[in-house]
C-alpha positions, 0 to 999 in steps of 0.5 A, a space after each residue: 500500500 502506498 501512502 502520500 502526505 501531499 506529494 511526499 510518500 511516507 511509510 506508516 508502521 503498518 498498512 492500516 488506515 489508523 496507522 496512515 492517519 497517525 503517521 500523516 498527522 505526525 509528519 504534518 505536525 512536524 511541518 506545521 500543517 494539519 491533515 484536512 482531506 483523506 483520499 482512498 484509491 482516488 476517492 474521498 475516504 468514507 466518513 465512517 472509516 475516518 470515525 472508526 478506522 477498520 482493521 483490515 490490512 492492507 486498507 487500500 492500494 493508495 491513501 493520500 493525505 492532503 494538508 493545509 496550513 492551520 491559520 489558512 484553514 481556520 481563516 477559510 472556515 470562518 469566512 465560509 461560516 460567515 457566508 453561511 450565516 447570510 443564508 441563515 438570515 433568509 432561513 430565519 425570515 422565511 420561518 418567521 413568515 410561515 409562523 406568522 401566517 399559521 404554517 407553524 410546522 413549516 416555520 419550526 422546520 426552518 427554525 431547526 435549520 437555523 439552529 443547526 447553522 448556529 451550532 455549526 458556527 459555534 463549533 467552527 469558532 471554538 475549534 478554530 481558535 483552539 487549533 490556532 492556540 494549540 499550534 502556537 498561533 498569534 499571541 494573544 490567540 484570536 478570541 470571540 467578543 464575550 458580549 456577543 457570546 452572552 447576547 447570542 445565548 440570551 437570544 437562543 434562550 428566549 427562542 427556547 422559552 417561546 417554543 415551550 410556551 408555544 408563543 408563536 408571535 414572540 417566536 416569529 419576532 425573535 426569528 425576524 428581528 433578534 436572531 437577524 441582528 445576531 447573525 449580522 453581528 456574528 458575520 462581522 465578528 467572524 470577518 474580524 477573526 478571519 482577519 486576525 488569523 494570518 497564515 504563517 509565512 
C-alpha cells in the first residue's frame, strides 16, 4: 500500500488506515500543517472509516493525505461560516413568515435549520481558535467578543422559552428581528477573526 502526505510518500508502521492517519498527522505536525482531506484509491475516504478506522490490512492500494496550513484553514472556515450565516438570515425570515401566517410546522422546520447553522458556527469558532492556540498561533490567540457570546445565548434562550410556551408571535419576532441582528453581528465578528488569523509565512 502506498501512502502520500501531499506529494511526499511516507511509510506508516503498518498498512492500516489508523496507522496512515497517525503517521500523516505526525509528519504534518512536524511541518506545521494539519491533515484536512483523506483520499482512498482516488476517492474521498468514507466518513465512517475516518470515525472508526477498520482493521483490515492492507486498507487500500493508495491513501493520500492532503494538508493545509492551520491559520489558512481556520481563516477559510470562518469566512465560509460567515457566508453561511447570510443564508441563515433568509432561513430565519422565511420561518418567521410561515409562523406568522399559521404554517407553524413549516416555520419550526426552518427554525431547526437555523439552529443547526448556529451550532455549526459555534463549533467552527471554538475549534478554530483552539487549533490556532494549540499550534502556537498569534499571541494573544484570536478570541470571540464575550458580549456577543452572552447576547447570542440570551437570544437562543428566549427562542427556547417561546417554543415551550408555544408563543408563536414572540417566536416569529425573535426569528425576524433578534436572531437577524445576531447573525449580522456574528458575520462581522467572524470577518474580524478571519482577519486576525494570518497564515504563517
